[in-house]
N, C-alpha and C positions, 0 to 999 in steps of 0.2 A: 504494500500499500503505500502511495506517496503521501509526503507531509502536506502538499497542496497549501491551502490557506489555513490549515489547523494550527492554532496558536498553543505551543508546548510551554509546559512550567518552566520557570526560571532554573537555569542550570542544566536543562536538557539539551541534547545535541541530536542533529540528524546525521547519521553515518551510513555509509554503504558497508555492507556485510564483509565485503572483501578487504575493507580498510581495518577492521577490528578483528577478524577471525581468519584462521588459516582454513582454506577449503581445498579439499583433494580427495581424490578416489583411490582407495587402498589397492593392493595387489590381491588378485583372486587365487585362492588355492584350490587345488582339484578335490572333488569329493573323495578320492582314494585316500587323500592325506587325512582326511577328517575321522576321528574315531569316537566310538560310542563311549569309551572310558578313557578319552583324553583329559589332560590336566585343565584345559582353559576353554571357555566357550567361544565358539564362532558365531559372530552376529552377521546376518545376511539381510535380505529384503524386509523380513518380518519379524526380526527377533532372532533367537538362538537357532541355527541350522545345523550344528554339530559339535564336535570337540577337536582340539588340536593340542599337540605337546609343546607348542611355542605360543607366544603371544607378540603382537606388534604394537599395543597400547597398554601403558600402564595406568592410566587415568581413564575416567569416565568421559565419552564422547558424544555429541549429538549426531544422530545418524539420520539420514534423508534417503530413502529408497530412490534410486536414480535411474532405474529402468524396469520394464515389465508392466504387468498389470496392475500392480500395487505402487507404482511410481508416485512419490509425494508423501507416503507414510513415514511417520517420526517416530524414533525411539532414542533412548539414551542407553550406550553400551555400559557393560560393567568393567570396572578396573581389571586389568590383566587378562585382556581377552583379544582375540583376533577378528578384525573387521574384515570382512570380504568385499570384493569389487562391486557387489551390486548396491552398496550403500556409499552414498557421499558423506565424508567426514567434515563436521564443523567444529573447529576448536579455538577457544577464545585466545587471542594474542597474549594476553596478561591477567593479572588477577582483579582488574577493575571492571571485568564483565563476568557475571554469573552464567553458568552453563544452563541453570534452571530458568533464569529470566529468558534466555534465548528460545528455550524449548517452549515455554508459555506463549512468547511472542510468536513463533511459527505457527503454533496451533491455533491461535485466536486472532492473528492480526495480519497475516500474510496469505495471500491466495496463490498457492504453489502452481495452480493450473495455469497461471499466467507465465510460469517459467519452464512448463513442460513443452517440449518439442516431439514432434512425430506421432502422427494419428495410429499408424499401424504398430509401430514399436515405440511406445511413449519413453522418453529419457530426459534426465535432467543433468546439465553440465555445469563445470565451474563458471564458464563464461555467462552463463544464465544467472546464477546465484550471486555472483560477486556484486553486481550494481544494485542489488536489492536493498532498500533503505529500511534502517531500522532505528527507532526513537530511544535513544539512550540516557537514561537519568543517572546521577550519581550513584555510586556503588551502595551507599547507605539506603538509598531510595529503592534501589533494585531489590535489596533483601526484604525491605518493608513490603513492596509489592508482591514478591515471591512468597512471603510468609501468610499474607491475606488471602492469595490465590490458593495456597496449599489447604489453608483452613476451610474456605469457603468450599472448594472443589470436593475436598473430603465429605463435607456435610451433604452436597449436591448428589455425591455418589451413593450416600446411605440413602437418599430420597428416591433416587433412581432405582436401587435395588428393591425397595419396599414396593414401588409402583410397579416394576416388572414382575415381581412375585405375585402381586395382586392380579396383574393383567394374565399371568399363566393360571393362577387359580380360577380365575373367571371362566377361562376357555376349558380347564379340566372339569368344572363343575358341570357343564353341559355334557362333556363326554362322558363322565361318571353316571350321570342320570340316564343317558342314552343307552349306555351299556347295561345298566341294570334293568331297563325295560324289556331288554331281549334275553336276559339271563333268568329273571324271575317268571318262568312260565307258569301258565295254568291250564286247565283241562281244554280250554279252546285252542290251545296252540297246537299246530300241526307242523311237525319237522319235514321240509321239502328241500330236495336239491336245487341249486339255483338253475341247473339245466331243465328241471321240470316246470319252473314258473316263467322262464322266458327263452325266448329263441336265442342262441349264442352263436355269432358269426365273426370271424377275424377280417379286419380291414385288408386291403390289398393296395399296393403302389405300382402305377405303371412307370416302366422304367425305360430310359433315364428320365427321371421326373422333370428336368429342365426342358425337355422336348414338349411336354404337355402344359407347361405353366403358361398362363395367358392373362392379359389385360381386358379382354374383351368383355362387354356388359353380359353376354349369354354365357360367360363362362360359369362353371360349377364350382361352388365353395369348397375349398382344399382344406380340411381341419388339421391343424398341427398343434403339437403340445404347446408351442409358443402362444397359440390363441387363447390358452387357459390362464394366462398370467394376470393374476389379481381376480381371477373369476373364481367365485365359489360354487354355484350350482348350474347356471344356464349359459349355453352358447348362443349368441345372438348373430355373430358375425365372425369373419375370417379375414386374414391379411391378404391370402392368395387365393387364386381361383386356377383350376385345371380346364382343358377344353373337354368338349363333349366326347371326343374320341378317348380322352384320358379317363373321363369318368366310367367308360365302359369296361375298363381294366382295373377299375377300384371297386370299393364297397360303397353303396349309396345309403345314406340315413336320412330318414325324415323327421320332422318335427314331432316331439314327444318321445322319440327313441332315446335309449341311454348310449352313451359311449363310456368304456371303460379303459383307462391305460393299462397296458400290459407289460411295459418296461420302464425303467427310470423311476418315474413317481408312480409306480404301479399300483393298480388297486382303486385309483381316484375316480369316481363316477361323476360324469355330467350328464345333465337333460339337454336336448337339442330344442332350441327355439327358432331354429331354422333348417334348411336343408343343406346337404353337401356330401362330400365322400371323405372316406378315412382310410389311411395307410396302414400298414401291418404292425403298427404300434398300438393299435386300438381294437377292441372288441365292440362290436355292435351288440346290444341287448334289447330285444323287442319283448316288451312284457305281454303276458296273456292277462285277459280282462278281469281276472279274480284278484289281482294284486294291484293295490293303488300306488300311482307314481310317486307321490311324496312319502309314502311309507316305504317303499322300496329304495328311494333315494336315502332315507334316514337308516335305513337297515345296511346299505352297502357302506354308508359313511361310519359305521358304529364301530369301536373297537372289537366288538363280537365277531364281525365279520372280517375286518382288517386283519385281526390276529390269524384267521384262517388263511387269508391271502399270503401272509408273510410265511407262514408255515409251509404253504404249497409252493411258494416262489423258488426257483432254482437259479444258479448262475452266483458266481463268487464276487465278479466285477459289477456287472449289470444284472440286477435282478429282474427276472421276467417270470410270466405265468403262461401256460400253455392253455389253449381252449379246453381241452378235456379235464385239466384240473380245476378249472374255474366252474366247470358244471358241477363238480362234486361239492362245492361248498354249500354247506347246511344252513338253511334259513328257517326261522320260525314264522310260521303264516297263521294269521287269525282271519275269520270271517270278514269281509270286506267293510261292514259298518263299524267293527272294532277298529280295523286299521285306522279309518278316518278319524277315530276319537283319540286314537293314540297319536296321531300326527297333529291334531289341534293341541294337545297337551304340550308336545315336544316344541312347537312353533311359538307357543305362548312363552315357554322357558327360554327359548333361543332368543326372543325379543328382548327379554330381560337382560340375558348374559351379554347381548351385543351391546346394550347401553352401557353395562359396567365396563366391557372392553373398551368403548369409546372414550369414557372417563379416564381409564387408567392410561390409555394410549395418548391422550391429550396431555396428561401430566407429565409424560416422559418428554412429549415434544416441547412443553413449556420449560421443563427443566434444562433441555439442551439449548433454547433459545436464551435462557437465563445466563448459562456459561458464556454464550457468545457476548451477550451484553456486558457482562462482568469484564471480560477480556478487552472489550472495546473501551471501556472506561479505565481499565488498568494502564493501557498503554497510550492513552491520551492525556494522562496525568489527573484523572478525576476520582482517583481512590486515594489521593493524597490528602 
């Protein structure tokens, strides 16, 4: 951030980072040299990535990830550690600049996105960091600011932990109730396999898929896992379409059909609110008329069924479920009228828990904004 027209307190200076700090990129050591039981920690892009029998730094250093997907993340190394080449090292030139002050300054007052170059392979260079302006108060005031921030951020961290715990508890409240609904069966329950309550068909992908993608208005919706981002239940639209020729080589789904992921985020159900085609990463589930749509959704979303999916899933790297195994999942089925009553109760509770989740999520957001506000005040001299 530039000083611009900001009026700083008496005694404060505006310095360039390269004037007050040594900035450099250490030498990278190979993974072969890193040992699980080595003496000293090796710091890389996101913290400790291994251990080594030598160290190249005796004191703590400020580290900024200088390449890759996590470019711009900030850490402080431990004393007597090796710092790998994925991190840019920032070290004060003298004792008049606190390392902790620089860390807070970078986390709260500098937009590192402005110094990152390269879209495909983001990186930060010394040449881009050196001109960055830093507002530098006298050492005594640095210590005062750091002390206030340490104390304030510790209190905010406690509040964040409570809010996150309450948010998780609100989510688990509904899941627990949902699971109990399907565990505590009575005489009206009938255990049926999933294959007996719906038609299960696997999706199919025309290949090569690029050949069949189209921007034409008469194209057919092409439903991908990415279309479910931030989607809880219903799919209304897709980002891509395929040609009618491609649709003939795929699996068509209608409004009201279920689709169920069978790999990656396997076992997650969605209800179609549009038409389209699915690839082989999906199952199409077409319900028989003695099962209520919303009851079936709650059932598939419950830990009761999800645990069965996980137990049936195969594959050590990418979990997946075969169609034959999916059909074997056991479902508790009630008469249709009682299914609808259960849905009413569940949706009533879900509305309440969603309200709670929204409250706690807003508290987390507010605390994050509070941290930003405090940092802005700290480095413009308004905490003194």
